C-alpha positions, 0 to 999 in steps of 0.5 A: 573439174571445169577448165575456162580459157578466158573470162568469157568462158566464165561468163558464159558459164555463170549466165547458163547456171543463173538461167537454169536456177528457177529462183534466178529466172523469177528474179530476172523477170521480176526485174524486167517487169519492175522496169516496164510496169511503171513505164505503162503506168506513167503513159496511162496516168499522163493520158489521164492528166489530160482528161482530168486536171486533178493530182494523182491522189485525187485520181486514185480516190475518184477511181476508188470510188468508181470501182468500189462505190461510196466508202467511209473516209477510214476506208479510203485512208487504209486503201490509199495507205495515206493518214486521215489528215492527208485523206480528208485533204484530198477529199476536201479538194475533190468535193470543192471540185464538185467530184465527191459529196460527203454525208454522215453515216446513217449508222453512225453519225460521227462517221463520214461517207464519201461518194461521187457526184454526177460530175465525178461519174462523168469524170470517171466514165471519161478517164475510163474511156481514155484507159480503154482507148489506150489499151485498145491501141496497145492491143492493135499492135499485138496479136489477139492471142497475145492480148488475150494471154496478157489478160488471163495473166493479169487476172491471175496477178490480181488474184495473187496480190 
């Protein structure tokens, strides 16, 4: 039977017990990532906001089209997890800004295909340059090996989700 001389001994024992349990360790890591990840994301989004004076949802649609090419409006709804009226509003505002265009699908005239315009492609290139610069600045503050490890881990995470 274990005996503890004071509350501090109990705390140390509990801490060691939690640290030795693999799921608790994974949970603790997840807690930290849940705090740090959004901080990084907010800083990068703040950088993007300086380049593109458009709301976050519109930035997401522009980046989606940049990475995946033209999309049906229904696909934008699914990937952004928004309703059809919400996606339509986002696309309408992007269209008014000159960043996207809508065309009827050749195979199904009822369906709408959304694609980037030349201005939309220019915007995404500027945004990409800002993000690459931010990550370059970050990676210059850590070792090349750590930067490479981070990339490898991100690729694994990307495959897992």
